[in-house]
C-alpha positions as CSV (number, residue, x, y, z in Angstrom):
1,M,104.0,-12.8,41.4
2,K,104.6,-10.4,38.5
3,N,104.1,-13.3,36.1
4,K,100.6,-13.9,37.8
5,N,99.7,-10.2,37.6
6,N,100.5,-9.8,34.0
7,E,98.6,-13.1,33.1
8,K,95.4,-11.5,34.8
9,K,95.9,-8.2,33.2
10,S,96.1,-9.9,29.5
11,R,93.1,-12.0,30.4
12,N,91.1,-8.9,31.4
13,I,92.3,-7.1,28.1
14,D,91.2,-10.1,25.8
15,I,87.7,-10.2,27.5
16,N,87.2,-6.3,26.9
17,R,88.1,-6.9,23.4
18,N,85.6,-9.8,22.8
19,K,83.0,-7.4,24.3
20,N,83.7,-4.5,22.0
21,N,83.7,-6.7,18.7
22,T,80.4,-8.2,19.7
23,S,78.8,-4.8,20.3
24,V,80.3,-3.6,17.0
25,K,78.8,-6.7,15.3
26,H,75.3,-5.9,16.8
27,Q,75.7,-2.2,15.6
28,Q,76.4,-3.0,12.1
29,E,73.8,-5.8,11.7
30,P,70.5,-4.3,10.5
31,P,67.5,-5.3,12.6
32,Q,65.5,-8.2,10.9
33,Q,62.1,-7.2,10.0
34,Q,59.1,-9.2,11.4
35,Q,57.3,-11.1,8.6
36,L,53.5,-9.7,8.3
37,N,50.4,-11.8,8.1
38,P,49.6,-11.9,4.5
39,N,46.0,-10.8,5.3
40,W,47.4,-7.7,6.9
41,A,49.9,-7.1,4.2
42,L,47.0,-7.1,1.7
43,L,44.9,-4.7,3.8
44,Q,48.0,-2.5,4.0
45,Q,48.3,-2.4,0.0
46,K,44.6,-1.6,-0.1
47,L,44.8,1.2,2.3
48,I,47.9,2.7,0.7
49,A,46.2,2.4,-2.8
50,K,43.2,4.6,-1.3
51,G,45.6,6.9,0.1
52,A,44.8,6.2,3.7
53,S,47.4,6.0,6.4
54,T,48.5,2.4,7.7
55,K,50.0,4.1,10.9
56,P,47.7,3.6,13.9
57,R,46.0,6.5,15.2
58,E,46.9,8.3,18.3
59,K,44.2,8.3,21.0
60,S,43.1,11.7,22.2
61,N,42.4,12.4,25.7
62,T,40.5,15.6,24.8
63,P,36.8,14.8,24.8
64,N,34.6,16.1,22.1
65,E,32.3,18.7,23.1
66,N,29.5,17.8,20.4
67,S,29.4,14.2,21.3
68,V,27.1,13.0,23.7
69,L,29.7,10.4,25.1
70,G,32.5,12.7,24.9
71,K,34.8,10.0,23.3
72,R,33.2,9.5,19.8
73,K,32.2,11.9,16.9
74,E,28.8,12.3,15.6
75,R,28.5,11.1,12.1
76,S,27.4,13.6,9.6
77,V,24.5,13.1,7.1
78,E,26.8,12.4,4.2
79,E,28.4,9.6,5.9
80,F,25.3,7.3,6.1
81,D,25.6,4.5,4.0
82,E,22.7,3.8,1.3
83,R,21.8,0.6,2.9
84,E,20.8,2.5,6.2
85,V,18.7,5.1,4.1
86,I,16.8,2.2,2.3
87,D,16.2,0.4,5.6
88,R,15.0,3.7,7.2
89,D,12.6,4.6,4.4
90,P,11.5,1.4,2.4
91,N,9.4,1.4,-0.7
92,P,5.7,1.0,0.3
93,L,5.1,-1.0,-2.7
94,T,7.5,-3.9,-1.6
95,P,5.6,-6.9,-0.5
96,T,5.8,-7.2,3.3
97,S,4.8,-10.9,3.2
98,S,6.1,-13.9,1.4
99,D,2.4,-15.5,1.0
100,F,1.7,-16.0,-2.6
101,S,-1.5,-17.7,-2.3
102,V,-4.8,-16.6,-4.2
103,T,-6.5,-14.2,-1.6
104,D,-10.1,-12.9,-1.5
105,T,-8.9,-9.5,-2.8
106,I,-6.9,-9.3,-6.1
107,A,-5.5,-6.2,-7.9
108,M,-5.3,-6.2,-11.6
109,D,-3.5,-4.2,-14.2
110,C,-3.3,-4.7,-18.0
111,E,-1.0,-3.2,-20.6
112,M,-2.4,-2.7,-24.2
113,V,-0.9,-2.9,-27.9
114,G,-2.2,-1.2,-30.9
115,V,-4.1,-3.2,-33.6
116,S,-6.2,-2.5,-36.7
117,P,-4.7,-0.6,-39.7
118,L,-3.9,2.6,-37.8
119,G,-2.9,0.9,-34.6
120,N,-5.6,3.0,-32.7
121,K,-7.5,0.3,-31.4
122,S,-6.2,-1.4,-28.2
123,A,-5.8,-5.1,-27.5
124,L,-4.5,-6.8,-24.5
125,G,-0.7,-7.4,-24.5
126,R,0.0,-8.3,-20.9
127,A,-2.1,-9.3,-17.7
128,T,-0.8,-8.8,-14.2
129,L,-2.6,-9.8,-11.1
130,V,-1.4,-9.7,-7.4
131,N,-2.8,-10.7,-4.1
132,K,-3.5,-8.5,-1.2
133,W,0.0,-8.5,-0.2
134,G,1.5,-7.3,-3.5
135,N,2.8,-10.7,-4.5
136,V,2.4,-11.6,-8.2
137,I,0.1,-14.5,-8.7
138,Y,-0.4,-14.2,-12.4
139,D,1.8,-12.5,-14.9
140,E,1.6,-13.3,-18.7
141,F,2.2,-11.6,-22.1
142,V,-0.7,-12.1,-24.6
143,R,-0.6,-12.8,-28.1
144,P,-3.7,-10.8,-29.6
145,V,-5.9,-12.2,-31.9
146,D,-5.5,-9.2,-34.5
147,Y,-2.1,-8.2,-35.9
148,V,-0.2,-5.7,-33.7
149,V,0.5,-2.4,-35.5
150,D,1.9,-0.5,-32.7
151,F,3.6,-2.2,-29.5
152,R,3.3,1.3,-27.6
153,T,6.6,0.4,-26.0
154,Q,7.0,3.8,-24.5
155,I,4.0,3.4,-22.2
156,S,3.3,-0.4,-22.2
157,G,6.9,-1.7,-22.1
158,I,6.1,-4.5,-24.4
159,R,8.5,-5.3,-27.3
160,P,8.0,-7.7,-30.3
161,S,10.4,-10.1,-28.4
162,D,8.0,-10.5,-25.5
163,L,5.1,-11.6,-27.8
164,K,6.9,-14.3,-29.5
165,K,6.5,-16.9,-26.6
166,A,3.2,-15.1,-25.3
167,K,0.1,-17.1,-24.6
168,D,-3.0,-17.2,-26.6
169,F,-5.6,-14.7,-25.6
170,R,-8.1,-17.2,-24.9
171,V,-5.9,-19.1,-22.5
172,V,-5.1,-15.8,-20.5
173,Q,-8.9,-14.8,-20.6
174,N,-10.0,-18.0,-19.1
175,K,-7.3,-18.1,-16.5
176,V,-8.0,-14.7,-15.3
177,A,-11.8,-15.3,-15.2
178,E,-11.0,-18.2,-12.9
179,L,-8.7,-16.3,-10.4
180,L,-11.3,-13.3,-10.5
181,K,-14.5,-15.5,-9.8
182,G,-16.1,-14.7,-6.4
183,R,-13.3,-12.3,-5.4
184,I,-13.1,-8.5,-4.9
185,L,-11.2,-7.0,-7.8
186,V,-9.2,-4.0,-7.2
187,G,-7.5,-1.7,-9.9
188,H,-7.7,1.7,-11.8
189,A,-9.9,2.3,-14.7
190,L,-10.9,-1.4,-14.4
191,R,-13.5,-0.9,-17.2
192,N,-10.6,-0.6,-19.8
193,D,-8.9,-3.9,-18.4
194,L,-12.1,-5.9,-18.4
195,K,-13.0,-4.6,-22.0
196,A,-9.6,-5.7,-23.4
197,L,-10.3,-9.2,-21.6
198,L,-13.8,-9.3,-22.8
199,L,-14.9,-10.0,-19.4
200,S,-17.3,-8.8,-17.0
201,H,-17.5,-8.7,-13.2
202,P,-20.1,-7.9,-10.6
203,K,-20.2,-4.2,-9.6
204,T,-20.3,-5.0,-6.0
205,D,-16.9,-6.9,-6.0
206,I,-15.3,-4.1,-7.9
207,R,-12.9,-1.5,-6.1
208,D,-11.9,1.0,-8.7
209,T,-9.3,3.7,-7.4
210,A,-10.6,5.8,-10.5
211,E,-14.0,6.0,-9.2
212,Y,-13.7,6.1,-5.3
213,Q,-15.2,9.4,-4.3
214,P,-12.1,10.6,-1.8
215,F,-9.9,10.1,-4.8
216,L,-11.6,12.3,-7.2
217,K,-11.0,16.0,-8.0
218,E,-14.1,18.0,-8.6
219,G,-15.9,14.9,-9.8
220,R,-13.1,13.8,-12.1
221,S,-10.8,10.8,-11.7
222,K,-6.9,11.4,-11.2
223,A,-4.3,9.2,-12.8
224,L,-3.2,6.5,-10.9
225,K,0.6,8.2,-10.9
226,H,-1.0,11.1,-9.1
227,L,-2.7,9.0,-6.7
228,A,0.3,6.9,-5.9
229,S,2.4,10.3,-5.3
230,E,-0.3,12.1,-3.2
231,F,-1.5,9.3,-1.0
232,L,1.5,6.7,-0.9
233,D,4.3,9.2,-1.5
234,V,5.7,7.0,-4.1
235,V,6.8,7.6,-7.5
236,I,5.2,5.2,-10.4
237,Q,5.1,5.1,-14.2
238,N,8.1,7.2,-14.6
239,G,8.8,6.1,-18.1
240,E,7.6,2.7,-19.4
241,H,4.6,1.4,-17.2
242,C,5.0,-1.6,-14.9
243,P,1.9,-3.4,-14.5
244,I,3.2,-5.3,-11.3
245,E,4.0,-1.9,-9.8
246,D,0.6,-0.4,-10.9
247,A,-1.4,-3.3,-9.7
248,R,0.6,-2.9,-6.0
249,A,-0.2,0.7,-5.9
250,A,-3.9,0.4,-6.7
251,M,-4.0,-2.4,-3.9
252,L,-2.2,-0.5,-1.5
253,L,-4.6,2.5,-2.0
254,Y,-7.5,0.2,-1.2
255,Q,-5.9,-1.3,1.8
256,K,-5.3,2.1,3.3
257,N,-8.8,2.9,2.9
258,R,-10.5,-0.5,3.1
259,K,-12.7,0.3,6.0
260,Q,-14.1,3.3,4.9
261,W,-14.2,2.0,1.4
262,E,-16.3,-1.0,2.4
263,R,-18.7,1.0,4.6
264,S,-19.5,3.4,1.7
265,M,-20.1,0.1,-0.5
266,K,-22.5,-1.2,2.1
267,D,-24.2,1.9,2.1
268,R,-24.6,2.1,-1.6
269,I,-25.9,-1.5,-1.9
270,R,-28.6,-0.7,0.8
271,F,-29.7,2.4,-1.0
272,T,-30.0,0.6,-4.6
273,Q,-32.0,-2.3,-2.9
274,K,-34.4,0.4,-1.2
275,M,-34.8,2.1,-4.6
276,K,-35.5,-1.5,-6.1
277,K,-38.2,-2.2,-3.5
278,R,-39.9,1.5,-4.1
279,K,-40.0,0.9,-7.8
280,Q,-41.6,-2.6,-7.2
281,K,-44.2,-1.1,-4.7
282,K,-44.8,1.9,-7.2
283,G,-45.4,-0.9,-10.1
284,S,-47.8,-3.0,-7.9
285,V,-49.8,0.0,-6.8
286,A,-49.8,1.1,-10.5
287,G,-50.9,-2.3,-11.4
288,R,-53.7,-2.4,-9.0
289,L,-55.0,0.9,-10.1
290,S,-55.1,-0.1,-13.7
291,I,-57.2,-3.0,-12.8
292,V,-59.7,-1.2,-10.6
293,N,-60.1,1.5,-13.5
294,N,-60.6,-1.3,-16.0
295,N,-63.1,-3.1,-13.8
296,A,-65.1,0.3,-13.4
297,A,-65.1,1.1,-17.0
298,S,-66.5,-2.4,-18.0
């Protein structure tokens, strides 16, 4: 019996020793780190480089007083992304349609260069036409007939390199005349552009923002830059002029006032027609009187 008890005691001692050894091994072995996903590791490095913490944020149970929902902070004005500002307040000169067809109404703007010995005579250097949506339907640099003395780059934006592959004046003149035929022409101080192109256009088909009565100040025309700022709330011609931008501004000024503008044009046409009829009547009456007087004298 004593021998059996001694054997049991020795077995229990061995079991306890094995348990102690395994617990010491577990304490001595360092815990194995779980391998991170490469994408998460890369994100962690970027956050560390930016000085942000990689630790998860603790959820707060206290609601924010200024928040509508009580759980989410309101964003300050400084935190708005630039893209959100652009989407909220787009440039009004940006075309809203992808239609590049030749519409019944066309806006034109031209840039000039200086010719003649002193460079004080203007010649066509670039011609740009946009449709009623503001999309470009024609835009070409022009090689003047005379030698260019002054490129007027600060205003025209034209450089010598632009005219190396420019089209001849006659080619541009014929193409512009073809596009304008039978259409309403919109622009600012169009007499200068038409003079440079050596073209004419019916007065009844011209809508000039430099001559429209509501745009005048004390009977004088305003610069297109000022009209765009006042009526469109947009800045143009801040440095070198862009004929595409200028043509779009003139077109938008016309489109915003089209109904009233067209009504005034109809009234003007009726008035001129009445005046012509009156002149014709006066002429016919005067002719009859002269015939009567001649007969009486004879």
